[in-house]
PDB file of N, CA, C, O and CB in Angstrom:
ATOM      1  N   UNK A   1       0.845  -1.164   0.000  1.00  0.00           N
ATOM      2  CA  UNK A   1       0.000   0.000   0.000  1.00  0.00           C
ATOM      3  C   UNK A   1       0.888   1.224   0.000  1.00  0.00           C
ATOM      4  O   UNK A   1       1.924   1.261   0.665  1.00  0.00           O
ATOM      5  CB  UNK A   1      -0.960  -0.001   1.205  1.00  0.00           C
ATOM      6  N   UNK A   2       0.477   2.209  -0.742  1.00  0.00           N
ATOM      7  CA  UNK A   2       1.165   3.485  -0.698  1.00  0.00           C
ATOM      8  C   UNK A   2       0.169   4.592  -0.947  1.00  0.00           C
ATOM      9  O   UNK A   2      -0.900   4.378  -1.519  1.00  0.00           O
ATOM     10  CB  UNK A   2       2.308   3.536  -1.725  1.00  0.00           C
ATOM     11  N   UNK A   3       0.538   5.776  -0.506  1.00  0.00           N
ATOM     12  CA  UNK A   3      -0.314   6.944  -0.722  1.00  0.00           C
ATOM     13  C   UNK A   3       0.594   8.146  -0.931  1.00  0.00           C
ATOM     14  O   UNK A   3       1.662   8.252  -0.327  1.00  0.00           O
ATOM     15  CB  UNK A   3      -1.298   7.175   0.484  1.00  0.00           C
ATOM     16  N   UNK A   4       0.158   9.034  -1.782  1.00  0.00           N
ATOM     17  CA  UNK A   4       0.877  10.279  -2.017  1.00  0.00           C
ATOM     18  C   UNK A   4      -0.073  11.424  -1.727  1.00  0.00           C
ATOM     19  O   UNK A   4      -1.249  11.380  -2.090  1.00  0.00           O
ATOM     20  CB  UNK A   4       1.432  10.359  -3.478  1.00  0.00           C
ATOM     21  N   UNK A   5       0.443  12.443  -1.071  1.00  0.00           N
ATOM     22  CA  UNK A   5      -0.362  13.597  -0.710  1.00  0.00           C
ATOM     23  C   UNK A   5       0.311  14.858  -1.236  1.00  0.00           C
ATOM     24  O   UNK A   5       1.525  15.023  -1.114  1.00  0.00           O
ATOM     25  CB  UNK A   5      -0.565  13.676   0.824  1.00  0.00           C
ATOM     26  N   UNK A   6      -0.472  15.727  -1.809  1.00  0.00           N
ATOM     27  CA  UNK A   6       0.039  17.019  -2.263  1.00  0.00           C
ATOM     28  C   UNK A   6      -0.405  18.068  -1.256  1.00  0.00           C
ATOM     29  O   UNK A   6      -1.586  18.155  -0.921  1.00  0.00           O
ATOM     30  CB  UNK A   6      -0.466  17.368  -3.712  1.00  0.00           C
ATOM     31  N   UNK A   7       0.529  18.851  -0.781  1.00  0.00           N
ATOM     32  CA  UNK A   7       0.199  19.877   0.193  1.00  0.00           C
ATOM     33  C   UNK A   7       0.745  19.541   1.560  1.00  0.00           C
ATOM     34  O   UNK A   7       1.523  18.601   1.723  1.00  0.00           O
ATOM     35  CB  UNK A   7      -1.290  20.068   0.268  1.00  0.00           C
ATOM     36  N   UNK A   8       0.339  20.303   2.518  1.00  0.00           N
ATOM     37  CA  UNK A   8       0.812  20.129   3.888  1.00  0.00           C
ATOM     38  C   UNK A   8      -0.338  19.625   4.746  1.00  0.00           C
ATOM     39  O   UNK A   8      -1.371  20.283   4.862  1.00  0.00           O
ATOM     40  CB  UNK A   8       1.387  21.458   4.457  1.00  0.00           C
ATOM     41  N   UNK A   9      -0.155  18.459   5.344  1.00  0.00           N
ATOM     42  CA  UNK A   9      -1.181  17.867   6.176  1.00  0.00           C
ATOM     43  C   UNK A   9      -0.575  17.419   7.495  1.00  0.00           C
ATOM     44  O   UNK A   9       0.612  17.102   7.570  1.00  0.00           O
ATOM     45  CB  UNK A   9      -1.855  16.690   5.459  1.00  0.00           C
ATOM     46  N   UNK A  10      -1.389  17.396   8.516  1.00  0.00           N
ATOM     47  CA  UNK A  10      -0.943  16.897   9.809  1.00  0.00           C
ATOM     48  C   UNK A  10      -1.255  15.413   9.911  1.00  0.00           C
ATOM     49  O   UNK A  10      -2.046  14.881   9.132  1.00  0.00           O
ATOM     50  CB  UNK A  10      -1.608  17.678  10.964  1.00  0.00           C
ATOM     51  N   UNK A  11      -0.640  14.760  10.862  1.00  0.00           N
ATOM     52  CA  UNK A  11      -0.930  13.345  11.117  1.00  0.00           C
ATOM     53  C   UNK A  11      -2.404  13.140  11.439  1.00  0.00           C
ATOM     54  O   UNK A  11      -3.005  12.149  11.023  1.00  0.00           O
ATOM     55  CB  UNK A  11      -0.063  12.816  12.270  1.00  0.00           C
ATOM     56  N   UNK A  12      -2.979  14.072  12.174  1.00  0.00           N
ATOM     57  CA  UNK A  12      -4.398  13.975  12.543  1.00  0.00           C
ATOM     58  C   UNK A  12      -5.291  14.008  11.309  1.00  0.00           C
ATOM     59  O   UNK A  12      -6.348  13.376  11.299  1.00  0.00           O
ATOM     60  CB  UNK A  12      -4.784  15.114  13.497  1.00  0.00           C
ATOM     61  N   UNK A  13      -4.888  14.730  10.275  1.00  0.00           N
ATOM     62  CA  UNK A  13      -5.686  14.816   9.059  1.00  0.00           C
ATOM     63  C   UNK A  13      -5.543  13.563   8.191  1.00  0.00           C
ATOM     64  O   UNK A  13      -6.491  13.168   7.512  1.00  0.00           O
ATOM     65  CB  UNK A  13      -5.284  16.047   8.262  1.00  0.00           C
ATOM     66  N   UNK A  14      -4.383  12.949   8.210  1.00  0.00           N
ATOM     67  CA  UNK A  14      -4.110  11.792   7.357  1.00  0.00           C
ATOM     68  C   UNK A  14      -4.542  10.475   8.002  1.00  0.00           C
ATOM     69  O   UNK A  14      -4.898   9.532   7.296  1.00  0.00           O
ATOM     70  CB  UNK A  14      -2.632  11.734   7.026  1.00  0.00           C
ATOM     71  N   UNK A  15      -4.516  10.402   9.307  1.00  0.00           N
ATOM     72  CA  UNK A  15      -4.806   9.152  10.007  1.00  0.00           C
ATOM     73  C   UNK A  15      -6.144   8.521   9.618  1.00  0.00           C
ATOM     74  O   UNK A  15      -6.180   7.308   9.413  1.00  0.00           O
ATOM     75  CB  UNK A  15      -4.787   9.394  11.483  1.00  0.00           C
ATOM     76  N   UNK A  16      -7.243   9.265   9.503  1.00  0.00           N
ATOM     77  CA  UNK A  16      -8.508   8.627   9.093  1.00  0.00           C
ATOM     78  C   UNK A  16      -8.415   7.978   7.706  1.00  0.00           C
ATOM     79  O   UNK A  16      -8.985   6.911   7.480  1.00  0.00           O
ATOM     80  CB  UNK A  16      -9.639   9.660   9.097  1.00  0.00           C
ATOM     81  N   UNK A  17      -7.710   8.609   6.797  1.00  0.00           N
ATOM     82  CA  UNK A  17      -7.549   8.038   5.461  1.00  0.00           C
ATOM     83  C   UNK A  17      -6.755   6.731   5.521  1.00  0.00           C
ATOM     84  O   UNK A  17      -7.117   5.758   4.860  1.00  0.00           O
ATOM     85  CB  UNK A  17      -6.849   9.042   4.529  1.00  0.00           C
ATOM     86  N   UNK A  18      -5.692   6.703   6.299  1.00  0.00           N
ATOM     87  CA  UNK A  18      -4.891   5.486   6.449  1.00  0.00           C
ATOM     88  C   UNK A  18      -5.736   4.373   7.057  1.00  0.00           C
ATOM     89  O   UNK A  18      -5.667   3.226   6.614  1.00  0.00           O
ATOM     90  CB  UNK A  18      -3.646   5.755   7.325  1.00  0.00           C
ATOM     91  N   UNK A  19      -6.525   4.704   8.061  1.00  0.00           N
ATOM     92  CA  UNK A  19      -7.409   3.694   8.670  1.00  0.00           C
ATOM     93  C   UNK A  19      -8.409   3.158   7.642  1.00  0.00           C
ATOM     94  O   UNK A  19      -8.662   1.955   7.583  1.00  0.00           O
ATOM     95  CB  UNK A  19      -8.165   4.296   9.885  1.00  0.00           C
ATOM     96  N   UNK A  20      -8.969   4.052   6.839  1.00  0.00           N
ATOM     97  CA  UNK A  20      -9.912   3.626   5.796  1.00  0.00           C
ATOM     98  C   UNK A  20      -9.236   2.712   4.776  1.00  0.00           C
ATOM     99  O   UNK A  20      -9.827   1.726   4.335  1.00  0.00           O
ATOM    100  CB  UNK A  20     -10.510   4.850   5.085  1.00  0.00           C
ATOM    101  N   UNK A  21      -8.007   3.036   4.405  1.00  0.00           N
ATOM    102  CA  UNK A  21      -7.274   2.216   3.437  1.00  0.00           C
ATOM    103  C   UNK A  21      -7.014   0.818   3.999  1.00  0.00           C
ATOM    104  O   UNK A  21      -7.172  -0.178   3.293  1.00  0.00           O
ATOM    105  CB  UNK A  21      -5.941   2.892   3.057  1.00  0.00           C
ATOM    106  N   UNK A  22      -6.620   0.749   5.259  1.00  0.00           N
ATOM    107  CA  UNK A  22      -6.353  -0.545   5.890  1.00  0.00           C
ATOM    108  C   UNK A  22      -7.643  -1.363   6.014  1.00  0.00           C
ATOM    109  O   UNK A  22      -7.636  -2.573   5.787  1.00  0.00           O
ATOM    110  CB  UNK A  22      -5.711  -0.346   7.281  1.00  0.00           C
ATOM    111  N   UNK A  23      -8.729  -0.713   6.368  1.00  0.00           N
ATOM    112  CA  UNK A  23     -10.016  -1.399   6.469  1.00  0.00           C
ATOM    113  C   UNK A  23     -10.443  -1.936   5.111  1.00  0.00           C
ATOM    114  O   UNK A  23     -10.966  -3.046   5.019  1.00  0.00           O
ATOM    115  CB  UNK A  23     -11.090  -0.454   7.028  1.00  0.00           C
ATOM    116  N   UNK A  24     -10.224  -1.160   4.064  1.00  0.00           N
ATOM    117  CA  UNK A  24     -10.549  -1.615   2.702  1.00  0.00           C
ATOM    118  C   UNK A  24      -9.780  -2.891   2.366  1.00  0.00           C
ATOM    119  O   UNK A  24     -10.345  -3.825   1.797  1.00  0.00           O
ATOM    120  CB  UNK A  24     -10.227  -0.509   1.665  1.00  0.00           C
ATOM    121  N   UNK A  25      -8.507  -2.932   2.710  1.00  0.00           N
ATOM    122  CA  UNK A  25      -7.693  -4.124   2.448  1.00  0.00           C
ATOM    123  C   UNK A  25      -8.236  -5.316   3.228  1.00  0.00           C
ATOM    124  O   UNK A  25      -8.383  -6.406   2.675  1.00  0.00           O
ATOM    125  CB  UNK A  25      -6.213  -3.869   2.821  1.00  0.00           C
ATOM    126  N   UNK A  26      -8.531  -5.117   4.494  1.00  0.00           N
ATOM    127  CA  UNK A  26      -9.022  -6.200   5.353  1.00  0.00           C
ATOM    128  C   UNK A  26     -10.330  -6.777   4.816  1.00  0.00           C
ATOM    129  O   UNK A  26     -10.539  -7.989   4.878  1.00  0.00           O
ATOM    130  CB  UNK A  26      -9.223  -5.695   6.792  1.00  0.00           C
ATOM    131  N   UNK A  27     -11.202  -5.935   4.294  1.00  0.00           N
ATOM    132  CA  UNK A  27     -12.520  -6.370   3.824  1.00  0.00           C
ATOM    133  C   UNK A  27     -12.547  -6.771   2.357  1.00  0.00           C
ATOM    134  O   UNK A  27     -13.568  -7.264   1.878  1.00  0.00           O
ATOM    135  CB  UNK A  27     -13.514  -5.281   4.048  1.00  0.00           C
ATOM    136  N   UNK A  28     -11.455  -6.575   1.637  1.00  0.00           N
ATOM    137  CA  UNK A  28     -11.430  -6.828   0.200  1.00  0.00           C
ATOM    138  C   UNK A  28     -11.627  -8.307  -0.109  1.00  0.00           C
ATOM    139  O   UNK A  28     -11.022  -9.173   0.523  1.00  0.00           O
ATOM    140  CB  UNK A  28     -10.117  -6.341  -0.399  1.00  0.00           C
ATOM    141  N   UNK A  29     -12.477  -8.581  -1.084  1.00  0.00           N
ATOM    142  CA  UNK A  29     -12.689  -9.928  -1.606  1.00  0.00           C
ATOM    143  C   UNK A  29     -12.599  -9.839  -3.122  1.00  0.00           C
ATOM    144  O   UNK A  29     -13.028  -8.848  -3.713  1.00  0.00           O
ATOM    145  CB  UNK A  29     -14.075 -10.526  -1.142  1.00  0.00           C
ATOM    146  N   UNK A  30     -12.060 -10.841  -3.740  1.00  0.00           N
ATOM    147  CA  UNK A  30     -11.995 -10.848  -5.197  1.00  0.00           C
ATOM    148  C   UNK A  30     -10.571 -10.909  -5.709  1.00  0.00           C
ATOM    149  O   UNK A  30      -9.627 -11.151  -4.956  1.00  0.00           O
ATOM    150  CB  UNK A  30     -12.679  -9.628  -5.750  1.00  0.00           C
ATOM    151  N   UNK A  31     -10.438 -10.686  -6.993  1.00  0.00           N
ATOM    152  CA  UNK A  31      -9.134 -10.747  -7.635  1.00  0.00           C
ATOM    153  C   UNK A  31      -8.353  -9.451  -7.376  1.00  0.00           C
ATOM    154  O   UNK A  31      -8.883  -8.349  -7.522  1.00  0.00           O
ATOM    155  CB  UNK A  31      -9.291 -10.993  -9.152  1.00  0.00           C
ATOM    156  N   UNK A  32      -7.108  -9.609  -6.996  1.00  0.00           N
ATOM    157  CA  UNK A  32      -6.248  -8.461  -6.737  1.00  0.00           C
ATOM    158  C   UNK A  32      -5.669  -7.975  -8.068  1.00  0.00           C
ATOM    159  O   UNK A  32      -5.064  -8.759  -8.800  1.00  0.00           O
ATOM    160  CB  UNK A  32      -5.109  -8.825  -5.727  1.00  0.00           C
ATOM    161  N   UNK A  33      -5.847  -6.703  -8.385  1.00  0.00           N
ATOM    162  CA  UNK A  33      -5.285  -6.184  -9.636  1.00  0.00           C
ATOM    163  C   UNK A  33      -3.764  -6.329  -9.666  1.00  0.00           C
ATOM    164  O   UNK A  33      -3.098  -6.191  -8.640  1.00  0.00           O
ATOM    165  CB  UNK A  33      -5.673  -4.712  -9.823  1.00  0.00           C
ATOM    166  N   UNK A  34      -3.233  -6.603 -10.831  1.00  0.00           N
ATOM    167  CA  UNK A  34      -1.785  -6.676 -11.001  1.00  0.00           C
ATOM    168  C   UNK A  34      -1.154  -7.980 -10.587  1.00  0.00           C
ATOM    169  O   UNK A  34       0.050  -8.024 -10.333  1.00  0.00           O
ATOM    170  CB  UNK A  34      -1.158  -5.602 -10.249  1.00  0.00           C
ATOM    171  N   UNK A  35      -1.937  -9.055 -10.511  1.00  0.00           N
ATOM    172  CA  UNK A  35      -1.384 -10.321 -10.018  1.00  0.00           C
ATOM    173  C   UNK A  35      -1.260 -11.403 -11.079  1.00  0.00           C
ATOM    174  O   UNK A  35      -0.874 -12.528 -10.760  1.00  0.00           O
ATOM    175  CB  UNK A  35      -2.232 -10.832  -8.908  1.00  0.00           C
ATOM    176  N   UNK A  36      -1.574 -11.096 -12.321  1.00  0.00           N
ATOM    177  CA  UNK A  36      -1.579 -12.164 -13.323  1.00  0.00           C
ATOM    178  C   UNK A  36      -0.338 -12.215 -14.206  1.00  0.00           C
ATOM    179  O   UNK A  36      -0.049 -13.258 -14.793  1.00  0.00           O
ATOM    180  CB  UNK A  36      -2.773 -12.017 -14.186  1.00  0.00           C
ATOM    181  N   UNK A  37       0.402 -11.111 -14.315  1.00  0.00           N
ATOM    182  CA  UNK A  37       1.585 -11.140 -15.178  1.00  0.00           C
ATOM    183  C   UNK A  37       2.536 -10.002 -14.844  1.00  0.00           C
ATOM    184  O   UNK A  37       2.165  -9.038 -14.173  1.00  0.00           O
ATOM    185  CB  UNK A  37       1.176 -11.062 -16.649  1.00  0.00           C
ATOM    186  N   UNK A  38       3.755 -10.130 -15.317  1.00  0.00           N
ATOM    187  CA  UNK A  38       4.748  -9.085 -15.082  1.00  0.00           C
ATOM    188  C   UNK A  38       4.417  -7.817 -15.859  1.00  0.00           C
ATOM    189  O   UNK A  38       4.928  -6.743 -15.540  1.00  0.00           O
ATOM    190  CB  UNK A  38       6.138  -9.581 -15.462  1.00  0.00           C
ATOM    191  N   UNK A  39       3.563  -7.933 -16.882  1.00  0.00           N
ATOM    192  CA  UNK A  39       3.130  -6.735 -17.606  1.00  0.00           C
ATOM    193  C   UNK A  39       2.294  -5.827 -16.709  1.00  0.00           C
ATOM    194  O   UNK A  39       2.328  -4.604 -16.845  1.00  0.00           O
ATOM    195  CB  UNK A  39       2.328  -7.124 -18.856  1.00  0.00           C
ATOM    196  N   UNK A  40       1.548  -6.432 -15.797  1.00  0.00           N
ATOM    197  CA  UNK A  40       0.713  -5.666 -14.873  1.00  0.00           C
ATOM    198  C   UNK A  40       1.523  -5.108 -13.713  1.00  0.00           C
ATOM    199  O   UNK A  40       1.316  -3.972 -13.288  1.00  0.00           O
ATOM    200  CB  UNK A  40      -0.418  -6.533 -14.343  1.00  0.00           C
ATOM    201  N   UNK A  41       2.448  -5.916 -13.205  1.00  0.00           N
ATOM    202  CA  UNK A  41       3.265  -5.510 -12.057  1.00  0.00           C
ATOM    203  C   UNK A  41       4.547  -6.325 -12.054  1.00  0.00           C
ATOM    204  O   UNK A  41       4.509  -7.550 -12.164  1.00  0.00           O
ATOM    205  CB  UNK A  41       2.491  -5.694 -10.716  1.00  0.00           C
ATOM    206  N   UNK A  42       5.660  -5.660 -11.930  1.00  0.00           N
ATOM    207  CA  UNK A  42       6.952  -6.353 -11.946  1.00  0.00           C
ATOM    208  C   UNK A  42       7.135  -7.328 -10.799  1.00  0.00           C
ATOM    209  O   UNK A  42       7.931  -8.260 -10.906  1.00  0.00           O
ATOM    210  CB  UNK A  42       8.059  -5.355 -11.915  1.00  0.00           C
ATOM    211  N   UNK A  43       6.414  -7.133  -9.702  1.00  0.00           N
ATOM    212  CA  UNK A  43       6.523  -8.040  -8.553  1.00  0.00           C
ATOM    213  C   UNK A  43       5.223  -8.807  -8.326  1.00  0.00           C
ATOM    214  O   UNK A  43       4.852  -9.094  -7.187  1.00  0.00           O
ATOM    215  CB  UNK A  43       6.894  -7.255  -7.287  1.00  0.00           C
ATOM    216  N   UNK A  44       4.538  -9.134  -9.415  1.00  0.00           N
ATOM    217  CA  UNK A  44       3.211  -9.751  -9.311  1.00  0.00           C
ATOM    218  C   UNK A  44       3.221 -11.065  -8.540  1.00  0.00           C
ATOM    219  O   UNK A  44       2.208 -11.429  -7.943  1.00  0.00           O
ATOM    220  CB  UNK A  44       2.649  -9.989 -10.689  1.00  0.00           C
ATOM    221  N   UNK A  45       4.328 -11.778  -8.537  1.00  0.00           N
ATOM    222  CA  UNK A  45       4.380 -13.059  -7.819  1.00  0.00           C
ATOM    223  C   UNK A  45       4.420 -12.870  -6.307  1.00  0.00           C
ATOM    224  O   UNK A  45       4.200 -13.819  -5.554  1.00  0.00           O
ATOM    225  CB  UNK A  45       5.596 -13.860  -8.265  1.00  0.00           C
ATOM    226  N   UNK A  46       4.695 -11.673  -5.870  1.00  0.00           N
ATOM    227  CA  UNK A  46       4.769 -11.407  -4.436  1.00  0.00           C
ATOM    228  C   UNK A  46       3.426 -10.990  -3.835  1.00  0.00           C
ATOM    229  O   UNK A  46       3.308 -10.881  -2.614  1.00  0.00           O
ATOM    230  CB  UNK A  46       5.791 -10.332  -4.172  1.00  0.00           C
ATOM    231  N   UNK A  47       2.411 -10.757  -4.674  1.00  0.00           N
ATOM    232  CA  UNK A  47       1.105 -10.336  -4.171  1.00  0.00           C
ATOM    233  C   UNK A  47       0.424 -11.501  -3.459  1.00  0.00           C
ATOM    234  O   UNK A  47       0.328 -12.603  -3.999  1.00  0.00           O
ATOM    235  CB  UNK A  47       0.216  -9.808  -5.325  1.00  0.00           C
ATOM    236  N   UNK A  48      -0.047 -11.242  -2.243  1.00  0.00           N
ATOM    237  CA  UNK A  48      -0.681 -12.279  -1.454  1.00  0.00           C
ATOM    238  C   UNK A  48      -1.767 -11.616  -0.605  1.00  0.00           C
ATOM    239  O   UNK A  48      -1.461 -10.938   0.376  1.00  0.00           O
ATOM    240  CB  UNK A  48       0.364 -13.040  -0.563  1.00  0.00           C
ATOM    241  N   UNK A  49      -3.012 -11.807  -0.975  1.00  0.00           N
ATOM    242  CA  UNK A  49      -4.112 -11.134  -0.293  1.00  0.00           C
ATOM    243  C   UNK A  49      -4.217 -11.538   1.175  1.00  0.00           C
ATOM    244  O   UNK A  49      -4.468 -10.688   2.030  1.00  0.00           O
ATOM    245  CB  UNK A  49      -5.415 -11.433  -0.998  1.00  0.00           C
ATOM    246  N   UNK A  50      -4.034 -12.792   1.471  1.00  0.00           N
ATOM    247  CA  UNK A  50      -4.130 -13.242   2.869  1.00  0.00           C
ATOM    248  C   UNK A  50      -3.071 -12.561   3.733  1.00  0.00           C
ATOM    249  O   UNK A  50      -3.359 -12.128   4.849  1.00  0.00           O
ATOM    250  CB  UNK A  50      -3.976 -14.778   2.955  1.00  0.00           C
ATOM    251  N   UNK A  51      -1.860 -12.470   3.223  1.00  0.00           N
ATOM    252  CA  UNK A  51      -0.786 -11.799   3.972  1.00  0.00           C
ATOM    253  C   UNK A  51      -1.041 -10.298   4.074  1.00  0.00           C
ATOM    254  O   UNK A  51      -0.770  -9.688   5.109  1.00  0.00           O
ATOM    255  CB  UNK A  51       0.578 -12.054   3.301  1.00  0.00           C
ATOM    256  N   UNK A  52      -1.557  -9.709   3.012  1.00  0.00           N
ATOM    257  CA  UNK A  52      -1.870  -8.274   3.039  1.00  0.00           C
ATOM    258  C   UNK A  52      -2.926  -7.977   4.099  1.00  0.00           C
ATOM    259  O   UNK A  52      -2.831  -6.981   4.816  1.00  0.00           O
ATOM    260  CB  UNK A  52      -2.357  -7.796   1.651  1.00  0.00           C
ATOM    261  N   UNK A  53      -3.930  -8.842   4.194  1.00  0.00           N
ATOM    262  CA  UNK A  53      -4.970  -8.664   5.202  1.00  0.00           C
ATOM    263  C   UNK A  53      -4.391  -8.804   6.608  1.00  0.00           C
ATOM    264  O   UNK A  53      -4.731  -8.039   7.510  1.00  0.00           O
ATOM    265  CB  UNK A  53      -6.103  -9.678   4.989  1.00  0.00           C
ATOM    266  N   UNK A  54      -3.526  -9.774   6.778  1.00  0.00           N
ATOM    267  CA  UNK A  54      -2.884  -9.994   8.084  1.00  0.00           C
ATOM    268  C   UNK A  54      -2.067  -8.762   8.474  1.00  0.00           C
ATOM    269  O   UNK A  54      -2.157  -8.289   9.607  1.00  0.00           O
ATOM    270  CB  UNK A  54      -1.974 -11.262   8.049  1.00  0.00           C
ATOM    271  N   UNK A  55      -1.279  -8.248   7.551  1.00  0.00           N
ATOM    272  CA  UNK A  55      -0.460  -7.066   7.824  1.00  0.00           C
ATOM    273  C   UNK A  55      -1.337  -5.844   8.087  1.00  0.00           C
ATOM    274  O   UNK A  55      -1.049  -5.058   8.990  1.00  0.00           O
ATOM    275  CB  UNK A  55       0.492  -6.791   6.649  1.00  0.00           C
ATOM    276  N   UNK A  56      -2.408  -5.677   7.302  1.00  0.00           N
ATOM    277  CA  UNK A  56      -3.303  -4.532   7.477  1.00  0.00           C
ATOM    278  C   UNK A  56      -3.944  -4.563   8.863  1.00  0.00           C
ATOM    279  O   UNK A  56      -4.082  -3.521   9.504  1.00  0.00           O
ATOM    280  CB  UNK A  56      -4.393  -4.521   6.382  1.00  0.00           C
ATOM    281  N   UNK A  57      -4.333  -5.737   9.326  1.00  0.00           N
ATOM    282  CA  UNK A  57      -4.917  -5.860  10.670  1.00  0.00           C
ATOM    283  C   UNK A  57      -3.911  -5.449  11.736  1.00  0.00           C
ATOM    284  O   UNK A  57      -4.262  -4.753  12.689  1.00  0.00           O
ATOM    285  CB  UNK A  57      -5.393  -7.302  10.924  1.00  0.00           C
ATOM    286  N   UNK A  58      -2.658  -5.878  11.578  1.00  0.00           N
ATOM    287  CA  UNK A  58      -1.615  -5.530  12.543  1.00  0.00           C
ATOM    288  C   UNK A  58      -1.361  -4.021  12.549  1.00  0.00           C
ATOM    289  O   UNK A  58      -1.228  -3.419  13.615  1.00  0.00           O
ATOM    290  CB  UNK A  58      -0.313  -6.287  12.223  1.00  0.00           C
ATOM    291  N   UNK A  59      -1.294  -3.414  11.376  1.00  0.00           N
ATOM    292  CA  UNK A  59      -1.095  -1.964  11.304  1.00  0.00           C
ATOM    293  C   UNK A  59      -2.281  -1.217  11.909  1.00  0.00           C
ATOM    294  O   UNK A  59      -2.098  -0.236  12.630  1.00  0.00           O
ATOM    295  CB  UNK A  59      -0.883  -1.524   9.848  1.00  0.00           C
ATOM    296  N   UNK A  60      -3.488  -1.675  11.618  1.00  0.00           N
ATOM    297  CA  UNK A  60      -4.677  -1.016  12.148  1.00  0.00           C
ATOM    298  C   UNK A  60      -4.712  -1.094  13.678  1.00  0.00           C
ATOM    299  O   UNK A  60      -5.078  -0.126  14.344  1.00  0.00           O
ATOM    300  CB  UNK A  60      -5.945  -1.649  11.556  1.00  0.00           C
ATOM    301  N   UNK A  61      -4.336  -2.231  14.219  1.00  0.00           N
ATOM    302  CA  UNK A  61      -4.257  -2.372  15.678  1.00  0.00           C
ATOM    303  C   UNK A  61      -3.202  -1.440  16.257  1.00  0.00           C
ATOM    304  O   UNK A  61      -3.402  -0.859  17.324  1.00  0.00           O
ATOM    305  CB  UNK A  61      -3.942  -3.828  16.063  1.00  0.00           C
ATOM    306  N   UNK A  62      -2.088  -1.297  15.563  1.00  0.00           N
ATOM    307  CA  UNK A  62      -1.021  -0.415  16.038  1.00  0.00           C
ATOM    308  C   UNK A  62      -1.453   1.048  16.027  1.00  0.00           C
ATOM    309  O   UNK A  62      -0.908   1.862  16.773  1.00  0.00           O
ATOM    310  CB  UNK A  62       0.230  -0.592  15.183  1.00  0.00           C
ATOM    311  N   UNK A  63      -2.422   1.383  15.193  1.00  0.00           N
ATOM    312  CA  UNK A  63      -2.898   2.763  15.110  1.00  0.00           C
ATOM    313  C   UNK A  63      -3.998   3.087  16.115  1.00  0.00           C
ATOM    314  O   UNK A  63      -4.555   4.184  16.088  1.00  0.00           O
ATOM    315  CB  UNK A  63      -3.398   3.040  13.724  1.00  0.00           C
ATOM    316  N   UNK A  64      -4.315   2.150  16.997  1.00  0.00           N
ATOM    317  CA  UNK A  64      -5.354   2.415  17.990  1.00  0.00           C
ATOM    318  C   UNK A  64      -4.949   3.531  18.946  1.00  0.00           C
ATOM    319  O   UNK A  64      -5.800   4.295  19.403  1.00  0.00           O
ATOM    320  CB  UNK A  64      -5.664   1.149  18.775  1.00  0.00           C
ATOM    321  N   UNK A  65      -3.665   3.629  19.250  1.00  0.00           N
ATOM    322  CA  UNK A  65      -3.164   4.674  20.149  1.00  0.00           C
ATOM    323  C   UNK A  65      -1.951   5.349  19.514  1.00  0.00           C
ATOM    324  O   UNK A  65      -0.832   5.211  20.009  1.00  0.00           O
ATOM    325  CB  UNK A  65      -2.796   4.082  21.544  1.00  0.00           C
ATOM    326  N   UNK A  66      -2.169   6.074  18.424  1.00  0.00           N
ATOM    327  CA  UNK A  66      -1.033   6.661  17.714  1.00  0.00           C
ATOM    328  C   UNK A  66      -0.465   7.890  18.431  1.00  0.00           C
ATOM    329  O   UNK A  66      -1.160   8.566  19.190  1.00  0.00           O
ATOM    330  CB  UNK A  66      -1.447   7.039  16.303  1.00  0.00           C
ATOM    331  N   UNK A  67       0.802   8.155  18.170  1.00  0.00           N
ATOM    332  CA  UNK A  67       1.427   9.396  18.608  1.00  0.00           C
ATOM    333  C   UNK A  67       1.262  10.366  17.445  1.00  0.00           C
ATOM    334  O   UNK A  67       1.875  10.185  16.393  1.00  0.00           O
ATOM    335  CB  UNK A  67       2.960   9.196  19.014  1.00  0.00           C
ATOM    336  N   UNK A  68       0.449  11.377  17.624  1.00  0.00           N
ATOM    337  CA  UNK A  68       0.111  12.268  16.513  1.00  0.00           C
ATOM    338  C   UNK A  68       0.926  13.559  16.475  1.00  0.00           C
ATOM    339  O   UNK A  68       1.019  14.198  15.428  1.00  0.00           O
ATOM    340  CB  UNK A  68      -1.336  12.611  16.580  1.00  0.00           C
ATOM    341  N   UNK A  69       1.502  13.937  17.577  1.00  0.00           N
ATOM    342  CA  UNK A  69       2.260  15.187  17.611  1.00  0.00           C
ATOM    343  C   UNK A  69       3.657  14.903  18.134  1.00  0.00           C
ATOM    344  O   UNK A  69       3.844  14.558  19.301  1.00  0.00           O
ATOM    345  CB  UNK A  69       1.549  16.254  18.491  1.00  0.00           C
ATOM    346  N   UNK A  70       4.619  15.051  17.263  1.00  0.00           N
ATOM    347  CA  UNK A  70       6.013  14.850  17.642  1.00  0.00           C
ATOM    348  C   UNK A  70       6.633  16.190  17.971  1.00  0.00           C
ATOM    349  O   UNK A  70       6.311  17.200  17.345  1.00  0.00           O
ATOM    350  CB  UNK A  70       6.804  14.142  16.518  1.00  0.00           C
ATOM    351  N   UNK A  71       7.524  16.202  18.956  1.00  0.00           N
ATOM    352  CA  UNK A  71       8.197  17.472  19.262  1.00  0.00           C
ATOM    353  C   UNK A  71       9.041  17.943  18.084  1.00  0.00           C
ATOM    354  O   UNK A  71       9.601  17.135  17.343  1.00  0.00           O
ATOM    355  CB  UNK A  71       9.078  17.327  20.514  1.00  0.00           C
ATOM    356  N   UNK A  72       9.122  19.232  17.927  1.00  0.00           N
ATOM    357  CA  UNK A  72       9.905  19.795  16.808  1.00  0.00           C
ATOM    358  C   UNK A  72      11.388  19.670  17.060  1.00  0.00           C
ATOM    359  O   UNK A  72      12.193  20.089  16.228  1.00  0.00           O
ATOM    360  CB  UNK A  72       9.547  21.265  16.581  1.00  0.00           C
TER     361      UNK A  72
END
């Protein structure tokens, strides 16, 4: 998973989007895009939905008590 943001945002503003992205992965069913050939993705053999869901759950749990403001 990756995300790109244009502009200046705080962690508090981005965190809901990250949570939504992780939830989408956890709930996803069906064929994963880019998994059938190297033309679609150079690392297509590494795509694994079950592992992605497992990792997304772990990240989502880790975000239950995030540190949102770091000292300058």
